[in-house]
C-alpha positions as CSV (number, residue, x, y, z in Angstrom):
1,M,-0.1,-0.2,-0.2
2,R,2.8,2.3,0.8
3,A,4.8,1.9,-2.0
4,V,2.9,3.7,-4.1
5,L,3.4,6.6,-1.8
6,M,7.0,6.9,-2.3
7,L,6.2,8.2,-5.8
8,V,3.4,10.8,-4.2
9,L,5.6,12.1,-1.7
10,V,8.0,13.8,-4.9
11,A,5.4,14.6,-6.6
12,L,3.0,16.6,-3.9
13,P,4.5,19.7,-5.0
14,A,3.2,19.6,-8.9
15,V,-0.7,19.2,-7.6
16,A,-2.5,21.6,-8.8
17,A,-4.9,24.1,-6.0
18,A,-7.6,23.8,-8.9
19,Q,-7.7,20.0,-8.1
20,L,-8.4,20.1,-4.5
21,P,-11.8,19.6,-3.6
22,R,-13.6,22.7,-2.1
23,L,-13.6,21.9,1.8
24,P,-16.0,22.8,4.1
25,G,-15.3,26.6,6.2
26,D,-14.9,24.9,9.9
27,L,-12.5,22.4,8.4
28,L,-10.2,25.2,6.5
29,R,-10.4,26.8,9.8
30,K,-8.8,23.7,11.0
31,M,-6.1,23.5,8.2
32,P,-6.1,27.1,6.9
33,S,-4.2,27.0,3.6
34,L,-3.7,23.2,1.9
35,E,-3.1,24.6,-1.2
36,N,0.2,26.0,0.4
37,F,0.5,22.7,2.3
38,L,0.9,20.6,-1.3
39,R,2.9,23.1,-3.0
40,G,5.5,24.2,-0.2
41,R,6.8,21.1,1.3
42,P,10.0,21.1,4.0
43,L,12.0,19.4,2.0
44,E,12.0,19.5,-1.8
45,S,15.5,18.2,-3.0
46,T,15.2,15.4,-5.8
47,F,17.4,13.4,-8.0
48,D,17.3,15.8,-10.7
49,D,18.9,18.5,-8.4
50,T,22.4,16.5,-7.8
51,L,25.2,17.7,-10.1
52,G,25.6,14.3,-11.6
53,A,28.0,11.3,-10.9
54,Q,31.5,11.1,-11.9
55,P,32.0,7.7,-13.9
56,L,35.5,8.9,-14.5
57,L,36.9,8.8,-11.0
58,D,35.6,5.4,-10.4
59,R,37.5,3.8,-13.3
60,R,40.6,4.4,-11.5
61,E,40.7,3.6,-7.7
62,S,42.7,5.4,-5.8
63,L,46.0,3.4,-3.7
64,R,45.8,6.5,-1.2
65,K,44.7,6.0,2.8
66,P,42.7,8.5,3.3
67,G,43.2,11.1,6.5
68,D,41.2,11.6,9.2
69,L,37.9,14.2,8.2
70,K,37.5,14.8,12.0
71,R,40.9,16.1,12.8
72,L,40.9,18.7,10.3
73,P,40.4,22.3,11.8
74,R,36.6,23.6,11.4
75,T,34.8,26.6,11.0
76,S,32.7,28.7,13.8
77,N,29.8,26.9,12.2
78,G,31.2,23.0,12.3
79,G,32.3,23.1,8.9
80,F,35.6,21.3,7.7
81,I,38.3,22.9,6.8
82,L,39.5,20.9,3.6
83,Q,43.6,20.1,2.3
84,P,44.2,18.5,-1.3
85,G,44.0,14.9,-0.5
86,L,41.5,12.3,0.4
87,W,39.3,12.1,3.6
88,E,37.1,10.5,5.3
89,G,35.0,10.3,8.6
90,T,31.9,8.2,10.2
91,F,29.4,10.6,11.2
92,D,25.7,10.4,12.6
93,S,23.3,10.2,9.8
94,F,19.2,10.9,9.5
95,C,16.6,9.8,7.6
96,L,15.0,12.6,5.9
97,R,12.4,11.7,3.8
98,T,9.7,9.3,5.6
99,A,7.8,6.5,4.2
100,T,10.5,5.3,2.1
101,W,13.1,2.4,2.5
102,A,16.2,2.8,4.7
103,P,19.4,1.9,2.3
104,G,20.1,-1.5,1.5
105,V,23.2,-3.6,0.7
106,G,25.0,-1.5,-2.4
107,D,23.0,1.5,-2.4
108,G,24.8,4.4,-3.4
109,Y,24.0,8.3,-3.5
110,L,24.8,11.6,-4.9
111,W,25.3,15.1,-3.4
112,A,22.1,17.8,-3.6
113,P,21.4,20.7,-2.0
114,I,19.0,21.0,0.3
115,K,15.7,22.6,-0.9
116,G,12.1,23.0,0.8
117,S,10.8,25.2,3.1
118,R,12.3,24.1,6.1
119,S,15.5,23.8,4.2
120,G,16.8,26.0,6.9
121,A,15.9,24.2,9.7
122,I,17.7,21.1,8.5
123,S,20.1,22.8,7.9
124,A,20.8,23.8,10.9
125,I,20.2,20.6,12.8
126,L,22.5,19.0,10.2
127,Q,25.1,21.4,11.3
128,N,24.4,22.0,15.2
129,T,24.3,18.3,15.7
130,A,28.2,18.0,16.6
131,A,28.1,21.2,19.2
132,H,25.3,19.0,21.1
133,P,26.4,16.1,21.6
134,G,24.6,15.2,24.9
135,I,21.3,15.4,22.8
136,P,20.5,11.5,22.0
137,R,20.9,10.5,18.0
138,G,17.2,9.3,18.4
139,D,16.2,12.8,19.5
140,I,17.5,14.6,16.5
141,Q,16.2,12.1,14.1
142,M,12.7,12.1,15.9
143,L,13.0,16.0,15.7
144,L,13.6,16.0,12.1
145,W,10.9,13.7,11.3
146,A,8.1,15.7,12.9
147,I,9.5,18.6,11.2
148,L,9.0,16.9,7.4
149,S,5.7,16.3,9.2
150,R,4.6,19.8,9.4
151,T,4.2,19.2,13.5
152,R,4.8,22.7,15.5
153,V,7.3,23.0,18.0
154,D,4.6,23.6,20.9
155,A,2.7,20.8,20.1
156,M,6.0,18.4,20.2
157,P,7.0,16.5,23.7
158,P,8.7,18.4,26.0
159,K,12.4,16.7,25.3
160,L,12.0,17.5,21.5
161,Q,11.1,21.2,22.3
162,A,14.1,20.8,24.1
163,A,16.2,19.8,21.5
164,A,14.7,22.0,18.6
165,R,15.4,25.2,20.8
166,A,19.2,23.9,21.5
167,L,19.4,23.1,17.5
168,L,17.5,26.0,16.0
169,P,17.6,29.5,16.2
170,P,14.4,31.1,17.5
171,R,13.5,32.3,13.8
172,E,13.3,28.9,12.5
173,V,11.0,27.6,15.5
174,N,8.9,30.4,15.3
175,A,8.4,29.6,11.2
176,I,7.6,26.0,12.3
177,N,4.8,26.8,14.7
178,V,3.5,29.7,12.3
179,S,3.6,26.9,9.2
180,G,2.6,23.7,11.3
181,L,-1.0,21.6,11.2
182,Q,-2.5,20.5,14.2
183,V,-3.8,17.0,14.8
184,L,-7.1,16.2,13.3
185,D,-9.5,13.6,15.0
186,A,-10.5,10.8,12.7
187,A,-13.7,12.3,11.5
188,S,-12.2,15.4,10.4
189,R,-9.4,13.6,8.6
190,T,-12.0,11.5,6.4
191,Q,-14.3,15.0,6.0
192,L,-10.8,16.8,4.9
193,F,-9.4,14.1,2.9
194,R,-12.5,13.2,1.0
195,G,-12.4,13.4,-2.7
196,L,-8.5,13.2,-3.2
197,T,-6.8,10.4,-5.3
198,A,-5.7,7.8,-3.1
199,P,-2.1,8.4,-3.1
200,V,-2.6,12.1,-2.3
201,R,-4.7,11.1,0.4
202,Q,-2.3,8.4,2.0
203,A,0.8,10.7,1.7
204,L,-1.4,13.1,4.2
205,E,-2.7,10.4,6.2
206,I,1.1,9.4,6.8
207,E,2.0,12.7,8.1
208,S,-1.5,12.9,10.0
209,D,-0.2,9.6,11.6
210,L,3.1,11.3,12.4
211,R,1.8,14.5,14.2
212,Y,-0.3,12.6,16.1
213,E,2.4,10.4,17.6
214,F,4.2,13.5,18.0
215,S,1.0,14.7,20.0
216,K,2.2,12.1,22.9
217,A,4.1,13.2,25.4
218,E,5.3,9.6,25.8
219,V,6.1,9.6,22.4
220,T,8.9,6.5,21.6
221,Y,11.2,6.4,19.0
222,E,10.3,2.6,18.1
223,N,6.5,3.9,17.2
224,V,7.5,6.8,15.0
225,E,10.4,4.5,12.9
226,K,7.4,1.9,12.4
227,I,5.6,5.1,10.4
228,A,8.5,6.6,9.4
229,V,10.5,3.8,7.7
230,L,9.0,1.2,5.2
231,S,9.9,-2.5,6.0
232,G,11.0,-5.0,4.2
233,A,13.3,-4.3,0.5
234,P,11.9,-2.2,-2.4
235,P,10.4,-3.0,-5.2
236,P,12.1,-3.4,-8.3
237,A,10.9,0.4,-9.5
238,N,11.8,1.4,-6.5
239,R,15.6,0.3,-6.2
240,N,18.3,2.8,-6.0
241,T,20.5,2.5,-9.0
242,I,23.5,4.5,-7.6
243,K,25.7,1.9,-7.2
244,R,27.7,2.2,-3.6
245,G,30.6,4.6,-3.3
246,Q,30.1,6.3,-6.5
247,W,31.3,9.8,-6.6
248,S,29.5,13.0,-6.9
249,R,30.7,16.7,-7.6
250,H,30.2,19.0,-4.9
251,P,29.7,22.9,-6.3
252,R,32.8,24.1,-4.5
253,G,35.2,22.0,-6.3
254,Y,35.6,18.5,-4.5
255,F,34.1,15.4,-4.7
256,V,32.0,13.4,-2.2
257,R,31.3,9.9,-2.0
258,Y,28.5,8.3,0.7
259,F,28.9,4.5,2.1
260,P,25.6,4.4,4.5
261,D,25.5,1.7,6.9
262,S,22.1,2.4,7.9
263,F,20.1,5.6,7.8
264,A,21.7,6.1,11.3
265,E,25.4,5.9,10.5
266,M,27.2,6.9,7.3
267,K,31.0,6.8,6.4
268,L,31.9,9.6,3.6
269,Q,34.9,10.3,1.8
270,V,35.8,13.7,0.4
271,L,38.4,14.4,-2.5
272,V,40.0,17.3,-2.8
273,P,42.0,17.6,-6.3
274,A,45.6,19.3,-5.8
275,R,47.0,20.8,-8.3
276,V,49.2,19.1,-11.0
277,N,51.7,21.1,-13.6
278,I,51.9,19.5,-16.8
279,V,54.3,20.4,-19.7
280,R,54.1,19.8,-23.2
281,D,56.0,20.3,-26.6
282,H,55.3,22.1,-29.8
283,L,52.8,18.8,-31.0
284,H,51.1,19.4,-27.4
285,R,52.4,15.9,-26.4
286,I,53.3,15.8,-22.4
287,L,56.8,16.2,-21.7
288,S,56.4,16.1,-17.6
289,I,53.8,15.6,-15.0
290,E,54.4,17.1,-11.3
291,D,52.3,16.8,-8.4
292,S,52.2,18.9,-5.7
293,R,54.4,16.7,-3.5
294,G,57.5,17.6,-5.6
295,S,57.1,13.8,-7.7
296,R,58.3,14.5,-11.2
297,I,57.7,12.2,-14.5
298,E,59.7,13.3,-17.5
299,T,59.5,11.9,-21.0
300,T,61.1,12.4,-24.3
301,Y,59.9,10.9,-27.8
302,N,61.9,8.7,-30.2
303,D,60.8,10.9,-33.1
304,A,62.7,8.5,-35.3
305,V,60.1,6.0,-35.0
306,A,56.9,6.7,-36.8
307,P,54.2,7.4,-34.7
308,R,51.5,4.4,-35.5
309,P,47.9,4.8,-35.8
310,H,45.0,3.9,-34.3
311,P,43.6,0.6,-36.7
312,T,40.2,2.6,-36.1
313,N,40.1,5.9,-35.0
314,K,42.7,8.6,-37.3
315,R,42.7,11.2,-34.5
316,L,44.9,8.9,-32.3
317,K,48.4,8.3,-32.9
318,A,50.5,6.2,-30.4
319,Y,54.1,7.9,-30.1
320,A,57.2,5.8,-28.9
321,F,58.8,6.9,-25.5
322,K,63.1,7.0,-25.7
323,T,63.4,7.8,-22.1
324,I,61.5,7.8,-19.0
325,R,62.4,9.6,-15.9
326,V,60.9,9.2,-12.9
327,T,61.3,10.8,-9.4
328,R,60.0,10.5,-6.0
329,R,60.9,11.7,-2.9
330,G,62.4,8.6,-0.8
331,T,61.3,6.9,2.7
332,A,64.5,9.6,4.2
333,G,63.4,12.6,1.8
334,K,66.3,12.4,-0.5
335,P,65.4,12.0,-4.4
336,E,64.9,8.7,-5.7
337,V,65.4,8.4,-9.6
338,L,63.8,5.2,-12.0
339,E,65.1,5.7,-15.6
340,I,64.1,3.8,-18.7
341,K,65.1,3.5,-22.1
342,D,63.6,2.7,-25.5
343,K,60.2,1.4,-24.1
344,G,56.6,2.3,-24.1
345,Y,54.5,4.5,-25.8
346,T,51.2,6.4,-25.5
347,F,48.2,7.2,-27.5
348,H,48.2,11.1,-28.2
349,Q,44.7,12.9,-29.6
350,S,44.9,16.5,-29.8
351,R,45.5,17.9,-33.1
352,P,46.7,22.0,-32.3
353,P,48.1,23.7,-35.3
354,R,51.5,22.9,-36.8
355,P,54.3,24.8,-37.8
356,Q,55.0,25.5,-41.1
357,R,57.4,22.4,-42.7
358,G,58.9,22.4,-45.7
359,F,57.5,20.5,-49.1
360,I,60.2,18.1,-48.7
361,A,59.7,16.8,-45.1
362,M,55.3,16.9,-46.2
363,L,56.4,14.4,-48.6
364,A,58.6,12.4,-46.2
365,D,55.8,12.3,-43.7
366,S,53.4,10.9,-45.8
367,A,55.3,8.2,-47.2
368,R,56.1,7.1,-44.1
369,Y,52.3,7.4,-43.2
370,V,51.1,5.4,-46.0
371,F,54.0,2.7,-45.4
372,T,52.4,2.5,-41.6
373,V,48.9,1.6,-42.7
374,V,49.4,-0.3,-45.6
375,T,52.1,-2.9,-43.5
376,G,50.7,-1.9,-39.7
377,T,54.2,-2.2,-38.4
378,P,56.7,1.1,-38.3
379,L,59.7,1.2,-39.9
380,E,61.6,0.6,-36.9
381,A,61.3,-3.2,-36.5
382,R,63.0,-2.5,-32.8
383,Q,60.3,-0.6,-31.2
384,D,57.9,-2.7,-29.3
385,W,54.4,-2.2,-29.2
386,D,53.4,-4.3,-26.2
387,R,49.4,-4.8,-26.0
388,W,49.0,-3.1,-28.9
389,G,45.4,-4.8,-29.3
390,E,44.3,-4.3,-25.8
391,R,46.0,-0.5,-25.2
392,A,44.3,0.2,-28.9
393,G,40.8,-0.6,-27.2
394,Q,41.4,1.7,-24.2
395,A,42.6,4.1,-26.2
396,H,39.3,4.7,-28.2
397,N,36.9,4.2,-25.2
398,W,39.0,7.2,-23.6
399,W,39.1,9.3,-26.9
400,E,35.3,9.0,-27.3
401,D,35.1,10.2,-22.9
402,A,37.2,13.2,-23.8
403,E,35.1,14.3,-27.3
404,Y,32.0,14.0,-25.2
405,L,33.5,16.2,-22.0
406,R,35.0,18.9,-25.2
407,A,31.4,19.1,-26.5
408,R,30.4,20.1,-23.3
409,A,33.6,22.2,-22.4
410,E,32.9,24.0,-26.1
411,A,29.9,25.7,-24.3
412,A,31.4,27.0,-21.3
413,S,32.7,30.5,-21.4
414,K,35.6,30.3,-18.9
415,T,39.1,30.1,-21.0
416,G,41.3,26.9,-20.2
417,D,38.5,24.4,-21.2
418,E,40.7,22.9,-23.9
419,D,43.4,22.1,-21.6
420,S,41.2,20.9,-19.0
421,V,39.9,18.3,-21.8
422,D,43.3,17.7,-23.1
423,A,44.7,16.8,-19.7
424,I,41.9,14.1,-19.0
425,G,42.3,12.1,-22.0
426,D,45.8,12.6,-22.4
427,T,46.7,11.8,-18.9
428,E,44.6,8.5,-19.3
429,H,46.5,7.4,-22.2
430,Y,50.4,8.5,-21.0
431,G,49.4,6.9,-17.7
432,D,48.9,3.8,-19.1
433,G,51.8,3.7,-21.3
434,I,54.3,5.0,-18.6
435,E,52.3,2.3,-15.9
436,T,53.0,-0.4,-18.8
437,A,56.6,0.7,-19.2
438,I,58.3,0.3,-15.9
439,T,55.8,-2.5,-14.3
440,G,58.3,-5.0,-13.4
441,D,59.1,-8.0,-10.8
442,T,61.7,-6.5,-9.7
443,A,61.6,-4.8,-5.6
444,D,62.6,-1.6,-6.5
445,R,60.2,-0.5,-8.9
446,V,57.4,-1.4,-6.3
447,G,57.2,2.0,-4.9
448,F,57.6,3.5,-8.4
449,I,54.8,2.0,-9.5
450,A,52.9,3.0,-7.0
451,E,54.1,6.5,-7.1
452,T,53.0,6.6,-10.8
453,H,50.1,5.3,-10.3
454,E,48.8,8.3,-7.6
455,M,50.2,11.2,-9.4
456,F,47.9,10.0,-12.7
457,N,45.1,10.0,-10.3
458,E,45.7,13.4,-9.2
459,A,45.9,14.7,-12.5
460,L,42.9,13.2,-13.7
461,E,41.4,14.3,-10.3
462,Y,42.6,18.0,-11.1
463,A,41.4,18.2,-14.7
464,I,37.9,16.7,-14.2
465,S,37.4,19.2,-10.9
466,V,38.4,22.4,-13.5
467,L,36.8,21.3,-16.4
468,E,33.2,20.6,-14.1
469,T,33.6,23.8,-13.1
470,L,33.3,25.4,-16.5
471,P,29.4,25.5,-17.4
472,G,28.5,27.5,-14.6
473,G,29.7,25.8,-11.7
474,S,31.7,28.0,-9.0
475,S,35.7,27.6,-9.2
476,T,37.6,25.3,-7.3
477,D,37.9,27.0,-3.6
478,D,41.5,27.3,-2.3
479,S,40.3,26.3,1.4
480,P,37.2,24.8,0.3
481,V,35.1,23.8,3.3
482,W,32.4,20.5,3.4
483,E,29.3,21.4,5.7
484,P,27.3,18.7,7.5
485,G,24.3,20.7,6.8
486,G,24.9,22.0,3.4
487,G,23.5,19.5,1.3
488,V,22.3,15.6,1.5
489,G,22.7,12.5,0.2
490,M,20.0,11.5,-2.4
491,P,19.0,8.3,-4.1
492,S,18.1,7.2,-7.4
493,R,14.6,6.5,-6.7
494,G,12.9,5.3,-4.0
495,G,14.9,5.2,-1.5
496,Q,15.7,7.7,1.9
497,T,17.2,10.8,1.5
498,L,20.2,11.2,3.8
499,G,21.8,13.6,6.2
500,S,24.9,13.4,7.4
501,S,26.1,15.3,11.0
502,G,29.4,16.4,11.9
503,R,29.4,14.0,14.9
C-alpha cells in the first residue's frame, strides 16, 4: 500500500490547487491552507538536483589511505576546512524522507542541495548536532521527522521541544510553529481528505499519523520509526540504481561519496584535487607531470620511430618513448630516480596547429604514414608495441570520453577548457603507457609503480575538477569547506534522502 506513496511524496508539490476539493469552512479553519501545504513541502530536494555522477573518477581507484576528516580544523559553524587529498569520516546520519525504505546493501548516493520550505531548519540541525553531543541521536531523528510531518514545535513532546530550541535559532522555531499543522480527529481527517486521489490521501494520512504520535507526551522512537520507515526490501521499480561509493561533484570544486551502513550512520569520503602541473611540447604531447609533493615524471619521444596510427580512429596515434624518468621522494626525503630507455609508448589525441614545414619534409611524412597504414608496422622494427590490441581499444574509449567532455566544455565561457579536456584524455593514455613501461617483478620498482599510479590519479582528478566548474559552476576554492548541513545524500529513486551530521 505504501509503495505507491513513495512516488507521491516527490510529486506532491506539483499538485495544482484546482485539483483539490472545495473544503467546508470549519475544516479550512483547522487546516488554513491545504494548497500551500501541497506546494511547499518541508524538504523538496530530488534526484534532479544532483550535480551528476563522476564515472571517470571511478575508473581509476586510488591507492591512497584517506586522512581522518574529523582531525581537520573546523569553522565556527562546525564545517571542516579541507586540504588537498582524500579524507574520510564516519558520522551520525539521519533519514530525511518519511515512508521510504532504509539504505540497502550496495546502495549509493549523490550530493544534492537542501531545498524546501524548512531547508533552513534542516540545515541548522545537521550543522549544530556536533556542538550538542548530549542530545541523543534518536531525539534528533524524531525532531527531523516531526519537522518533515509539519508538527509545530510547541505541540511536540517536551524532550523534542528542548532539542529544537538547542539546535535551531529562534526564527526557525517560530517559522515551524507558524507553518505547522494541528492533529485532526478521525472524523475530520475523513472529511478533509474526501475527494483526494488515493495516493495523495495516503501521503497526507502518513503525515497525520506522525503528527498524532508527536502529540503524545511519551512518544517512543520505535513507534515513530515504524511509521516513517518502510520494512522489507523495495520493489524493483523503487530500487536505488546508484552504486555504492559513486563519486559525485560538490559545487565548491571537490568530490564526495557516501557509504551508508543504515540511515543512522554513514561513512563519507571527500576528495579535494591537488594542483598538478603538466608541460607539453610543440606537438602538445606531455613532456612532464609534477604533483604537489614534488614527484615528477619526465619523458622524451623517439621521433625516429613513426607514430603508429590507431586501427580505427584517425585522430589517435601512438608515439614511442625514448626516455622515461621518474623522480620521487624517498623514505629519508632524498630523491629517488628510476630511468627507462627505449620502452613504451603513449597515444595522443589532440591536433593543435602545426608550424609550417618544408615541402620535402611533408612528402617524407606522408610516405611514412602510407607505409605504416599498409604494413601495420613501424619502419623501425626495434620498437616494441606491447599490448597493442588491448591498449588500442582502451585508447578509443578514452578518446570518446574526451570528445564528450570537449563538446560540453565548448559551451563554457571560461578560458582553459581545451587544456582541461586534453589533460583528461592525454593523462589516461600517458599514464597507461608509463605504467606499462615501468611494470616489472623487481622489488625496487614497487614504490615507483605506486607513485606513478597516484600521480596520474591526481592529474585526472584535478583536470576533472577544473572542467566540471566551467559550465556555470563555482571555481575551485583554495580552502573549500565541507558543511555537514550544506547538502544531502540523494538516491536515484525510492530510497531515503540522507543527511550527515558533523559528529
